[in-house]
C-alpha positions in Angstrom: -101.6 209.5 20.8 -102.9 208.3 17.5 -106.5 207.1 17.5 -107.5 203.9 15.7 -109.0 205.9 12.8 -105.8 207.7 12.3 -103.5 204.7 12.2 -101.4 204.6 9.1 -102.0 201.9 6.6 -99.2 202.9 4.2 -96.1 200.8 4.8 -94.0 204.0 4.3 -95.8 205.9 7.1 -93.6 205.5 10.2 -95.6 207.7 12.6 -95.9 204.8 15.0 -92.7 203.0 14.2 -91.5 200.2 12.0 -92.8 197.4 14.3 -96.4 198.4 13.4 -95.7 197.6 9.7 -94.7 194.0 10.3 -97.4 191.4 9.5 -98.2 188.8 12.2 -95.8 185.9 12.1 -97.6 182.6 11.3 -95.6 180.6 13.8 -96.4 182.8 16.8 -98.8 181.3 19.4 -102.1 183.2 19.8 -101.1 184.2 23.3 -97.8 185.7 22.2 -99.2 187.5 19.1 -99.7 191.2 18.9 -102.2 192.8 16.5 -101.1 194.4 13.2 -102.0 197.9 12.4 -104.7 196.7 10.0 -106.3 194.5 12.7 -106.4 197.4 15.2 -107.7 199.8 12.6 -110.5 197.3 11.5 -111.5 196.5 15.1 -114.9 198.2 15.5 -118.2 197.7 17.3 -119.1 194.6 15.3 -115.8 193.0 16.2 -116.2 194.0 19.8 -119.6 192.3 20.0 -118.1 189.2 18.4 -115.2 189.3 20.9 -117.5 189.6 23.8 -119.6 186.7 22.6 -116.5 184.5 22.4 -115.7 185.1 26.1 -117.0 182.7 28.8 -119.5 184.3 31.3 -116.9 184.6 34.1 -114.6 186.7 31.8 -117.5 188.8 30.6 -118.4 189.5 34.2 -114.9 190.4 35.2 -114.4 192.8 32.2 -117.8 194.2 32.6 -117.2 195.0 36.3 -113.9 196.6 35.5 -115.5 198.7 32.7 -118.4 199.9 35.0 -115.9 200.8 37.7 -113.8 202.8 35.2 -116.9 204.5 33.8 -118.2 205.5 37.2 -114.9 206.9 38.5 -113.6 208.3 35.2 -117.0 209.7 34.3 -117.2 211.6 37.6 -114.4 213.8 36.6 -116.3 215.1 33.5 -118.9 217.0 35.5 -118.8 220.0 37.9 -119.6 218.2 41.2 -118.2 221.0 43.3 -115.2 218.9 44.3 -112.0 220.4 45.6 -108.9 220.2 43.5 -107.6 217.5 46.0 -110.8 215.4 45.3 -110.4 215.8 41.6 -106.7 214.8 41.7 -107.7 211.7 43.6 -110.4 210.8 41.1 -108.0 211.4 38.2 -105.3 209.2 39.9 -107.9 206.5 40.6 -109.0 206.7 37.0 -105.5 206.2 35.7 -104.9 203.3 38.1 -108.2 201.7 37.0 -107.4 202.1 33.3 -103.9 200.5 33.8 -105.6 197.7 35.7 -108.1 197.3 32.9 -105.4 197.0 30.3 -103.4 194.5 32.5 -106.5 192.3 32.9 -107.6 192.4 29.3 -104.2 192.1 27.5 -104.0 188.3 28.1 -107.4 188.1 26.3 -106.3 189.6 23.0 -106.2 186.1 21.3 -109.9 185.7 22.3 -110.8 189.3 21.4 -109.3 189.0 17.9 -110.4 185.4 17.4 -106.9 184.1 16.9 -107.3 181.1 19.2 -110.2 179.9 17.0 -108.2 180.1 13.8 
């Protein structure tokens, strides 16, 4: 997996495929739009704070609760808690499921995160 800091910015770099090189189409609705490589690469802590501030309190609460649950379950696998392999496997499986659920719940909010709806 390529991290955001390693994302290519050169149009000739095809490590993540040609679709990443296409600029956002101007006639695509904010809810159907996907981020460009440049937008993903530029999205840092300052943009995350601004994205959070654009969300209404109920969405902040929902995302915050998902993030805390993911941090608790996922973080538990990083320490030697004396768990059996069966317990660790269950924690890893739950972490994977929580991460997938987090993505599913936040993907519809990309237009809000990136501020596209406001543009």
